[in-house]
N, C-alpha and C positions, 0 to 999 in steps of 0.2 A: 477349388483351385481356380485361379485366374492369372492372366498375364497382361502386363502393361508395357507398351513400347514408348520410349521417349529418349531424349538425351539424358544420360545418367550422370549426375554430379557426385563424384567421389571426393568428399571433402577431406578424407584421411590421406589419400594419395595425391591430392591436388590434380585431378584430371577429370575431363568431361568426354564422354564417348556415347555414341548411339547404341541402343540395345534394348533388351527386354528384362523385366523383373517378374519372376514367377512367384506367386503367393499361394501358400497352402496352409490352412488351419491357423491363420493369423501370423505365420512366420514367412520370412523370405526363403523360399526353397532354393532358388537359383537366380543368378544374374548372368545374362548372356550378352556378350559384346558382339555387335554386328555392324561393321563399318559400311555395309551396303545400304543400310537403312537411312532414309532422309527424314529426320524428325524435326518438328517445330517446337514442341513443348519440352519442359525440363522436369525431371523427377529428382528430389533431394530429400534429406532427412527433415523431419518436422522441427518447428521452432520451440524453444523453451524459455519461459520467464524464470530467471534465476532467483528472483526474490519478489514475492507479492503477498499482500494481505487480501485474500479473497473477500473478506468482509467489507473492504472499502469500495467494492463494486456495488454494494447494497444488494447483491444477489447471493442466494445460497449457492454452494459449489456447483450443483447440477445445472443451474441456470447460467452461471459464469461459463461453464464448459460449452454450452450451446452457442454462446456468442464468440468465445475465443477461437473455436475450431474454424470459423469462417475466415480467420486471418492466418491460418496455418499453424496455430499453436497446438501442440500435442501434449504438452506437459508443463506443470508449474512446480517450482520449489516454493511451497506455501507456508507462511508463518501464521498459525492460528492465534496469534498473540491478542488480537482484539477481542474475540469472543471469549478467550480464556480469562481476560480481565473482568468479564461480566459473569461468566458461568463456571469458570474453573475447568476441571477435567471433563465435566459433562459437555462443555462447549467444544472441546477438542474432539471428543467422541462424536458429537453431532456432525462436525465438519467431515470427519472420516467416513461416517456412515452415509451421509448424503452424497458425498463425492463418489462413493463406490456404486451408486445407482446408475451411473452413466459411463459410456465408453470414453474415458479421458484419464490421463495419468496425473493425479494429484499426489505430490510428495510433501507431506506435512512434517514439520519439525516439532520439537518439544519446546514450548514457550519458556524462555529463561527468566523473564522479568515480569512476574505477576504477583503483586502490583509492580508497575515500572519503577516507582519510587515510594518512599514512605511519606511523601509530602502531599498525597492526594488520597481520596477514598475510592477504592475499587470494590468490585462485587465478589472477588475471590482471591485466594492465595494459592500459588503452586510452589511447593517446597522441593528440596532436593530429593526427598523420598518419592514425591510425585513424579519427578523427572525420571527416576529409575523405573517406576511403574509404567510410564509411557513407553520407555525403550524396551522393556521386557514384554509388554503386551501388544504393541503395535509395531509395524514395520516402518518406524520413523527413521529418517535419513540423517538428521543433524540436530544440533542444539540451536534453536532460533536465536536471533540477534541479541547479543549481550549489551543491552542498552545502558545498563548500570555500570558505565565505565569507571566512575569513582570507586565502585565496589571492587573492581579489578585492581585499580591503582593502589588502593589502600587495604587490599587483602581481606575483604569482608568474608567471614567463614562461609556464609550461606551461598555467596556468589562463587567462591572457589570450589565449594562442594558440588555445585551443579556442573561446573566446568570439568572437574575431575571425573564425574560420572560419565560425561560424554567421552572423555579420553579412555575411560575403562572399556567402553563399548566400541572404541576405535572410530568414532564419528566426528565429522568436521564441526567446527563451532563458528557460527556467523557473528560478525561484529557490527558495531554501531558506534562510530567514534568521530563525530563531526569536529573538524578543526584540531584534532589531537596531533601533537608534533613532538619531535625530539625525544627526550628521555621518557616522557609519559607514553608516547607511542610505542617505544621499544618495550616498556613494561607491559603494555596492553597486548602486544603481539607475542611476547614471551610466554604469556599465559596459555597460548595455544589457539588464539583467535585468528581465523584464516581469511576473512573477507570484510569488506566495508562498502556500503552503498550510500554513504553520506558525504562524499567529497564534493565540495562546491568550488574548489580551485584546482587547476591542473598541477601546480607544484605540490599541493597536498597529496594528490593521487600518486604522483611519481615517487614521493617520499615513502608512501605506504607500500608501494610495489617494491621499492628498494629494501624495505624492512620485511618483505615476504608475504604481504597481504595481496589477495586478488581483489580487483576493483570491479564492482558491479555498476556499470554505466546506466544511470537511472533516467527514465523519462516517464513521469507519471502525470496525473491530472493537476497536481499542484507543484511538486518539485521536478524541475526540468534541468538536467545537468549535461545532456548530450552535447550541446554546442560548446561547453567548457572542456569536455573530456574526450571528444571524438578523435583527437590526434593519437590517443592510446591504441586505437584500432590497428594501426599499422606499425606503431613503435613497439607495443607490447601485447600482441594478440594472444600470447600464451597466458597472460595474467588478467584477462578481462572477461566479463560476461555482460549480457544485457538484462535489464530488469525494469519493471514498472513501479514496484513498491506499492503504490496506491493508484488505482484506476477506477474512476467513477463510471457509471453505466453508460452515459451518453458518449464518453470517449471510447469505451470498450466496444460499443456498437460500430464505431468507425474504424478502429484499428488497434493493434497490439504490438508485439515484438516485430512484426513485419514492417512497421513504420520505421523502426530504428535501422533495420536492414536496408530499406530503400534509401534512407537519408545518408547512411554510411557509404553506400555505393554511389549515390549522387555526388558525394564529396570527393570521389575518386579513390576511395579505399579499395584495397585488393579484395576481390570476391572471396577468396578462400580464407583470408583473415576474418572477414565479416562473418562467414558461415561457421568458422571455428568458434567464434564468440557466441553466436546465436544458437548453435546446435551441439557442438562437441564439448566445449569446456564445462558446461554444467553437468553433463553426464560423467565426465572424468572426475570432477571435483566432489560431487555428491554421490557417486557410485549408483547412478540411476539405471534402471533396466528399460531404457528407451532405445529403440533401434536406430542404427546409423547407416542404414542401407547397405548391409553386408549379409551374406548368406548365413542363415540360422538366426539372424536378429528378428525381433518383433517387427512386423510390417508397419512401422510408424513413419509415414512419409507424406510429402505434399507434391503436387504438380503445379508448376507456374508457367505462365505463357512465355516469359523471357526473363533474363537475368539482370535486367535494368529496372523495368517498372515493377517486376516481382509481383504481378497480380496472381493471387492464389486461386486456382481453378478447382482443385480437389484436395481434401485432407483425409488421410487414412490413419486409423489407430488400431493396432493389432489386426490389420487387414480389413477392418470395417470402414466403409466410406461414411464419414461423419459430416462432411460438408461438400457442397458442389455449387460452383458459380455464385459464391457469396451467400448461399442459403444453408442454414443449419439443418442437418438430418437427424439430430438428436432430439428425441421426444422429451417434453417436460414431464417431470415426475412429482408425485405428492411429497410435500415436506411438512414436518412438524414445526411448531413455533415455540421453542423454549425461550424463556425470558426471565428477567430479574429486575423488577421495578417496584420500589417501595418508598414513595414519598408523597406528601400531600400537596395540594394546590397552594400556590403562594399568594400573598397579598402585595399590593403596590408598595407598602411601607417596608417590605423585606428588601427592596432595591434602593432604599434611601441611604445616602452617605452624608454624614455631617460635615460641614465646612470646617477647615482648620486655620484658614488664613495663610496657609503655606502653598507652595507650588506642588503640582501633581507629577508623579512618575507615570508615564504613559507608554503602553506597548505600541510600537510602530510596525504594522504588518507590511510584508514585502510580497508583491505579486510573484507567483511561481517559485516561492522560496519557503522553506520551513523555518529558517532562522528569522528572528525579529530584531529590531533595535529598541533601545530605550531613549525616550525623549522627555524633556521637562517642559511643562506648560503651566499657564496660570489657571487657577480655579474659576469655575463659573457656577454661581449658586442662585437659587430662587426658592423662596418660601422655606428657608432653613435646610435645604438639601442641595448637594451638588447635582448638576444636570448636564446632559450632553450639550456640547457646543457645536451645533450642526454647521454653522457658517465656517468654522475652522476644521471640520471633519474630525472632531474629538468626541467619540461616542461612548456611552456606557456599555461595559461588557460584564456579563455575569456567568459564573459556573455554579450550577445547582446540583447538589448531591442527590442522585436518584436512588441510592440504596438506603438512605436514612433521611429522616425529616429534620434537616438542619438549615441554618441561615446560609444564603448564597455567598460565595466568594465574589467580590466586586472590584472593578477597576475601570480604566478607560483605554481606548484604542483609537489609533489613527489609520487612515487609508482604506476604510471600508466604503466610504463615500455615500452612505445612505442619507437622503435628504428628508425622508419621512419613514415611518413604520419601524418594523423590527423583524429579525430573523432568529430562529432557534433550531437546535438539532440535538438529538441524543447521541450523535456520533461526535465524540470529543476525546481525541487520543490523549492518554492511553487508557484511562479508566472509564471513559465513556459516560461521564456525567452529562447533564444538559448544559450546553453552552449557547449563549444568546447575546446579541448586540441590538441595541435599540436607540432611537432618537428621543424617546421619552420613557419614563419609568412605567407608565401605564401600558404602553405597547410592549415594552420589554416583559412585563408581567404576563400580559395576554399571550405572548408567544411561548413563554415557558409553560404556562398552564395548558396550552393546546398540545404540547408534547407530552405532558404528564397525562392528560386525558387519553391520548392514544397509546400510552405506555411505550413510547418510542416512535421517532420519526423526525421529519423536517417540516418546518412551517415558515410561511411568510405572512406577516400581519401588516395590514395597512388600514388604519381606522377600524371599521367593523368587518372588513373583508379578511378572511383567513384562508390561505391556500395550503394544502397539506400533502405530504407523502408519508403514509404510515410505514413503519419498519418494525413489524411485530416479532421478528426473529432476533431476540436479544437486544432489541432496540437499535440494531445495526443493519439488518437485511430484510428484504421483502421476499416472500416465497412465490410472488406472482411471476408471470412470464417476463423474461429479461428485457425484451424490446419494449414491452409496455412500461416497465419501470423506467427504462431509459427515456422514453417519451415524456413521462410525468416529471422526471427529474429535470429534463431540458426546460419544460414549461415553468418549473419552480425557479430555476436559475434566471430565466427571462424576467420573471416578476421582480427578482432582486435587482436586476439591472434597470428595470423601469423605476425603481425607487432611488436610483442614483449610483449604484456600485459599478465600477469599471474593472473589477477583478476578473481574471480569466475563469477561475473556479471558486466563486465566493463561499460555497458550503465546505469545499475541501480546505480552503484557507482557514475558515472559521474553526474547523475541527482541530487544526494544529495549534491554535492559540492556547490550548490546554496541554500541549506536549512539553512537559517540563524538562525532558532530557535533551532538548534542542535549545541552544542559547538564542536570544540573550534574556529577554524578559517574557514571562508567560503568566498564566493565571490558572490556579486550581480551585477546587471547592473550598480550600482552606486559606487562600489568599494569593497575593502577588509573589512571584518566584523568580529569583535571579539564577539563570541556568549556568552562569560562569562560576559563581561562588557556591552554587548548589545550596541556597538557603532562601528563606522568606525575606522579603523587603517590604517596608512600609509604603503605602500609596503616596504619602506626603514626603516632600524633600525639604 
């Protein structure tokens, strides 16, 4: 048993008062109000990330937790969609088992879209029967984001089967509906889908709220929507939550949901609206057993120095002090390294594209956005093959199947800015094939082969110099200490910028160029894909 005295922030009853919180056996035994106390610090419920893919941190769950608690995060609503696309049910089981090794509250969902589409090659398939197995055998809280919105709109039996199983268990269903409007939105929501984290316009978010969806205000390493959506904090605090979706290790080392709390407060938003979104709404929506600073609750809370700067001094989970003054108190634990990599090294000729004399359809990447544009450019050829046009920032992009030995999917992309060299990664949403961009076919090939040799990871190639970050856990994560991984990743991104890229998060942006379920033009291992028409398109126009 122990007692903490501070100004107590009661977010349910919208009041702040001095007093003491008595903790016994991981529970809050008593809360004592004492107006005579003069306290400087504040105690309040811990923060919750309402939608995150832990895999995108490049850290196993136990290491993710070590970094997240320093920012006041006590729980995550975690979609293991990424590792499931590589390893299936075994991947989900790995995430659960590894997360259970540390004092942190991971709430995993059942991945609804493995594979995400039929237009790419993934490492596994999760069926409706598998979804039932996950719900029966694990304490999963929800059906993860239904990315296959065409399957919902056109009543695909396998999609509706998964949704109906979630309804049978009385669990919420997460959504993924970028740009969906009017009758299509109504059809999507009527299927029972309750959230969306893909809004990139305020009017879109308001329309979805009007139709009954809760909006997850996202600020990740690549997709940043807070500035567009923050007005919802005060206008509809009952219908919003905060999330990161995808957070790379260097960004996670700096901050998490606490950053959104600070920014909202700095914008003049009402404190209790902000805390409702950051702490209360995820618990209510997903029925999480996370404490809210009430008697008999789990002792999940944080202590901050003030309610403006929101500097997290201590974080407690189930009464255990897990972070103090920015230092994690969670010990690293051993992790296994499951993987799925089955392809041979490539030759330079595998990346050749024959000229056609026609114009090219090119992906235009947008910094800090998941969506892309389609632009049309002139061909540039040399020695009988199309080559990157470095002067105009039109670079060759490849997606290489890592589960089978097949020829790469090839295309061109604008806005990566490389003046020389190549980059490659086995983090390529959603099927996580190898994705690479290069200024020459030779360096493109070298980068891909470096990833194959490691059986997963990220590389930067510049002539004969190769910088690497191995990701041996499913080709997505490292089992090394989290801050060490963050440091290596920072160094790798610096190398990309030295080669000419001005992107905020070049590897994160690279990973989403294979994300077919986000418009407009993307690339899979099978070819160029139009995310609006949901069909393949030719590279030539």
